[in-house]
N, C-alpha and C positions, 0 to 999 in steps of 0.2 A: 125484230131481226129475223129474216127468213132462214130456214134450215139449209145447211150445206148439203148438196146432193152428192152422194158417194157411190162409186162402183168399186166393188171388191174383186180384184183379179186373183183367181185361185185355182185349186185343183182338188176340191172336196176334202179339206182337212184343215190346214191353218186358216183358210179363209172363213170357214164357219166359226172357228174358235175366236178369231179377231172380232167378228160380228158379235158373238155372244157376250164377250167380256167388255168390249169398248163401245159398240154402237147400239146394241139391242134396246136398251132402255134409256138411251141418250137423246134428249129432246132437241139437241142442237144439230142433229144430223138426220138425214133420210137416206137410207141405203136403197138405191133404185134398182140395182141389179148386181148379181154375181156373174163373173165369166169363168169358164172352165177350160183347163188345158192339161196336158201330160197323160191323163187317164182316159181311156175310151168310154164312151156312152154315159158320161156324167152330166152333159149339157141337156138342154130342153127339159129340165125339171123345174120344180119350185122348192125353195127353202120353205118348209111348211109353216103356216100361221101358228100352229101349236108350239113350234120351237122359236119362232121369230118374235113372239111377245105381243103386248097390247098395241104397240105402235104400228104393227104390220098385220092387220086383220085378214089381208088377202095373201099373205106370204110374200116371198121375193123371187122373181124369175131368175133362172140361170141360163145364160147364153154361151155360145161358143166364143172363145177369145178372139177368133178371127173377126168378129163383129165389133170389137172394142171401139175403134175410131168412129164408126157409125153411131154406136150407142152413146158415146160422149156427147155427140151433137144432138141426137134425137131426144135424149133424156135430159139434156142441159146439165150434165154432170160438172160439179165444181172440182172434184178430185177423184183420183183412182188410187186405191191402196193395194200395193203388190203384196200377195199373201200366199206364195208357194215357194218351193225350195229346190235346191240342187240345179242351179242354172249359172252359167258363167257371167261375169260382170259385164261383158260386152252385150250379152242378151238382155240383161236387166236394163242397162242404160239405153239400148236401142228401143226397147219397149217404152222407157221413160220419154224418149224423144218423140215417139209417136203420140203419146198421151199429151205432152206439152204442145205439140204441133196442132192437135185437135182442140186445144184451148183449156185443158184441165191441168191441175197440179198432180204431181206424182209423189206418192207417200209410201213409207215403210214404217210400220209400228215397231217400237222396241219392247224390251221385256218389262219395263216399268208399266206399260199400258196393257200387257197381255199375260203376265204371270200371276198365278193364284197362290195364296198361302195355304199350307196344309197344317192340320193339327198334329200330324205325325212327321217324323223325320223323313226327308226325301233325298234319295240318291238318283241323280239323273245321268243317263248315258246318251250321248249324242256323237256326231261324227262330222268330218269335214267333207265327205262325199257319201253317196249311196254305195253300199258294198264294202265299206272299210272293215266291218266286223263288229258293228254295234251289238247285234243279237248275241253273238258268242261272248262278248264282253259282259252283257247283261246277265247271261246265264252263269258266267263265272262268278260275278258279284253275288248273285242269288245263292250259289253253292256255298260261298264263304259265310254269308249271313245265316243260312239255314244250318250250317255246321256249328254255328255259335248259338243255336237254339232260338233264333228269331223267326217270327212269322212274316214272310215277305208277300206283299200284294203288288203285282206288276200292273202298270197302266201303260198301254201302248198308244203311241201317236195315232191319230184317226185314219181310218180307211173306209169312210161311209159311202160305199158305192151302190147300196141298195135302197131300201125303204127308210128314209131318214127318220120318220116318226118312230118306227119300230126299233131303230138303232140309237135312240137317245142315250140309253145306258145299257151296255152289254156286259154280262159276266160269263166268263168261261172257266169252268172247273173240271170238266170232263171232255173227252173227245166227242161224245154225243152232242155237246153244246155247239160244236162247230157246225154240225148238220142242222141243229135247231135254228141257228141264226143264219143259215144259208150262206156260209162264208165262201168267198172267192179263194182261189189258190194262194194269192198273195197274203190274204188274211190268215189262212191256215199256216203258212210258212212262219208267220210271226207268233201266233198264239200256241200252236201245238207243242213246240219245244218247252214252253213254260209249263203247260199242263202235264207233259210227260215227267217233269221233274217235281211235280206235286205243288206247283204254285197256282193260285187263282190269278187270272189276268182279266182286267177290265179294258174296254174300249167303247167307242160310240161317237156321239156328236156333241153332247153338252158336257164339257170337261169339268165344270164346277160340280154338277150333279154326279158325275162319275167319281170325282175325288171324294165327295162326302159319302157315297155308297161304299167306296173302297176303305175309307177310314173306319167305317162301321160294319165291315164285312162279317157275316155270321160265323166265319171260321177264325176270326180274330185278325188283327193287323198290328205289327210292331213297326214296320218301315214300308214306305212306298218306294217302289223302284220304277222310275220313269224310263221306258224303253222307247227311245226316239225314233223318228222316221226321217228318211232321206238324210239331209244334213241340217235339219232344223234345230233351233234352240228350244228349251223345254217350255211347256205350258205352266209349270209349277216352279215356285222358288225352291232351288235345291239347297240342301245342307252340304252336299258334296256333288260337284259337277265333274263328270268324266267325259273327255272327248277322245275319239279314236281317229287316228290318222293312217294313211296308206301310202307307203313308199313306192307302190306300183304306179302311183299317179303323183309324182313329186311336183310341188309347186301349186297343185290344185287347192291346197289348204289355204292359200292366200289369193285365190282368183275365182272362187265360186261363192255364191250367196245362198243361204246365210252361213255357210260352213266356217268362214273366218270369224263370224260372231261367236259360234260355238267354241272355236279354238281360243278366242280371246277371254271368254268368261270361265274357262275350265280351271278347276283346282288340280286335276290330274289329266295328263295327256298320255294316251297309249300309242306307241309306234308299233303297229301290228305288221304281221307278214314278213318279219325280218328274215325268216328262214328261206324265203323265196325271192327276196328283192336284192337289187344290186347295191353295193356299199355306197356308191356315190349318190344314189337316190335316197337312201336312208339318211345320209349326211345332209342332203337338201332339206328334208323334213325337220331334222334336228335344228338346223339353222333358222328355219321359219318359226319354230316354237320359241327359240331363244330371242328372236326379233320381236315377236308380238306378245309373248306371255312368259317372260323369263322366270317368274316365280312359281310356275307350275311344276308339280312333281311329274317326272317322266318315267313311264313304265315301258320297258322293252318286251315285246311279245312275239311269239310265233303262232301262226294259224295252222295247227296240226291237223292232219287228216287221218281217217281210218276208213278202210274199205271192207265191206262185208264179204265179197267174193272176188278176190283179185284174179282168180283164174278166168273170169269173164273179161278181163282187160288184157292180160299178157298175150301178145302176138295176135290180138284181135283188131278188126276194123270197128271202131266204136263211135257211137253217137253220144255227144256230151250235152246234157240238159242242165242249165243253170237257172238261178233265180232271175225272173223277168226284169224287174226294175233295176237291178244291178247292171244288166246289159244294156238297157234302153237309156233312160236319162242318167244312169250311173256311168255309162260309157266304158265299162270294164272290158278289157281284152282277154283277161285270164282269170279263172276262178278255180275253186277246189276241184272241179271235175277235170279241167285241163291239167292241173298239177298232178292229179291221180293218174290220168292217162299217160303222162310222160314218166312218172316215177315207177309205174308198174308195167311199163314196156308195151304199150299199145302199138300195134303195127301202123295204124292210121287213125286220125280223127276225121270222120266223114263230115263234109260240109252239108248242112241240112237245107240250105237255101234253094237248091233246084227242086226239092221235094215239097216245099212249103205250100200249103193251101189256105184259102180263105183269109181270115183275119191275121193269121201268122205271116202269110205272104205280104200283107199290108204292113205288118210290123217291120219286116226286113226292108221295105221300101222307105218307111218313115225313119228308120235308124240304120242307114247303109254301112255304118262303121262296125256293126256286129259281124264277126267273122265266122269261123266254123263251129259255132255253138248255137244250140237251140234254146231260146228263152222260154221259160215255163209260164207263158201268158195264160191266164185263166180267170178273167174278170167276170165271165158269164158262161152260160151253157154253150153258146156258139163258139167261143174261144176254146173251151175245153174240148169240144168235138174236133175243132181244127188242129189242136195240139195232138190229140190221139191219132187223127188221120195222117198227120205229117209224120209221126213216128212210124206208123205202119208202112209208109211209102219209102222211108229212107233205106237205102241198100247198105246194111251194116250187119255185123255179127252179134253185137250186144249193145246195151244202152247203159251209160253211166248217169245215174240220177244224183246230181249235186245240189238239190234243193233241200231246205231244212225239214221238209216233210217227206213221208213215204208217198211219192207221187203215184205209184202203182195202186195205191188204195183208192184214189179219187178219179183216175182216168184209166182207160184200157191201154195197156202196153203189151203188144203181142210178140215181144222179143225177149230173150234172156236179159236180165237187168240186175244191176248191183247199185247199192246206195253208197255214197261218199258222205261221211259226217265229218264236221270240223269243229274244233274247240280252241279256246284261247289258252295258251301256255306261256306264262310269264318266264322271262329269261333273267335269272339273277334277282337282285333286289334294287329298288323297292318292288314288291309284288302286290297283288290285291289284298292279301292279308295285312301287309304293312300299311297301305293307304286307308284301309277300313277300320283299323284297330281302334283309333280314338273315338270314332263315331259309334262303333259297337259298344265300347265301354260306357259311353254317355247314355246310349239307349238302355243298356242293362242297369245302369246306375239309377235311372229314373223309374224303373219298374216297381 
């Protein structure tokens, strides 16, 4: 019986994981290509032979997703496996129609085929869309665990945009490690907050190797905290699954892939940003939770903000910079920076689009729904330069930095600037201490 030829449709993350755990050593399949989307400059590479295993001595080529229909025919592919996140159902099935029309089957792997078991307890945090507040929820959970004397090792959903062989297993314990691993701005935004709180965080490409390294971390490990990416479901079987929802995008929890999967498998669902959302939209999210996961524990929460220098906002014409993926494929219209500008009395939020240069100008063309916010795109040196140059060109009094990192540390900002930080604040009960209590007691009881 001949091997089934597979194309994995991805975005440098879930696609590599699906290959590693399901296809890499499977003699019944031959993965003939990956395709790449969402993230710039990740196509025209190879998944290296050193990671691909004995069945792939030449590695596996990575192509632009735009070439998919041609690839199906030229490579005689039997099936295409959809392996990236945070896209509407209409997009998924339109792509599925193209695949079917080209002659191949269209497949999505479930968690039975892709989750790995850990020897340590695992708490997983996911979301129904990019930008719901996964990271602040993960940080809050880590704070509760650490306050109970537990050693937390965080593992972040992959962002392997550089040298894949070098990124097989990455460990970040200090800020210097970010430079050592040549991290993009997006990677820094996810890793730095954990490091600042005293947590070791792992990431990379091979998530079984990463898990085993984390379980045996030299600083010790009592519990694994899976910090998810986009709206994907975890790579590891969780002992407790937490999903974060966003009433600023009501209804999206049931219309984006694979966010609804994340919602359906959750033990705990957080309704975040209640402090800045409309009541009717909060109600819509509650009704969605009740419809698809009525047994989940629901935690109400606010995304609280703090500002270093509010005097740089009050009565000023401000430029707001927010997390890039939240604005691009996350499609957010409002973030912590905009909330801060309004609450602290900014005179005007200046539209950066007329001033954008290079790759940032391209980003605004690709994502025309981004309004008067500047996305912190920084996947490489060229994008970082364009981000800095755009900031220089914007006619404003000051800059509000609402990214999870101190952006002024990694790019040149030639204007007065202030950081906005945001954290999860539970409203009433149950809170995170309530939902973690039994698992903490179990972990401590097994020590």
